[in-house]
C-alpha positions, 0 to 999 in steps of 0.5 A, a space after each residue: 498506463 496503469 494506476 495504483 493506490 499505495 498505503 504502506 511501504 510502497 509510499 515515497 520514502 518508505 522501505 519499498 518506495 515505488 519510485 525506487 522499485 521502478 528505478 532498480 528495474 529500469 522502468 519509467 518513474 511513476 507519476 504521483 497523481 495525488 493522495 486519496 483515502 479508502 475506507 477500511 482498517 489498517 493493521 500493524 504487522 511490525 515492519 509493514 501494514 496490512 489493509 482490510 477494506 471495509 465501507 464502514 471503516 475509517 479513512 486510510 490514507 495512501 497515494 495514487 500513482 500512474 505507473 508503467 504496466 511493466 511495474 505491476 509485476 515488480 509490485 506483485 513480487 514485492 507484495 508476494 502476489 503470485 497467480 494461483 498462490 494464496 498469500 498474505 496480500 492480494 491484488 484488487 481493483 478499487 475506485 478512488 477519488 483524486 481531486 474530484 476524479 474517480 480513478 480505477 487503481 490496483 491495490 494490495 489489501 490483506 485478507 481479513 483472517 490475516 489481521 486477527 490479534 494485530 493492533 489496528 493503526 487508528 490514525 489510518 496513516 502508516 507513515 504517521 504511525 511508523 514515525 510516531 513509534 520510531 522513537 521507541 522501536 527500531 524499524 525492521 527492514 523487511 517487506 
């Protein structure tokens, strides 16, 4: 089994909910291991966030799941990560702590150049940020 840290639209209840992605492809349901934070900067792309890792950054909240290895290809497709193609998102490995245990997880940050001029999500939590702005903006259904 693989582990993944999700911080944006792959979180439960969001438009690319990891559980629904697995169900659509008849892949075993991901197991939520807990919440975690990674240091960095979270940016608002409109319909989705982008995360830039930075040890000096703020805590960015996400969830850690144990997933069937078959789900990795589905997540790569959602995030438009393809071998040999430079896109907005990149697939990386990172160690996160869940309930005192260090876990090696796949995650999908964006390149530092991609966030130039975008507003930073200072609370470090995409779901909280999206819900706070829902009253004034309708949610776009992409990504």
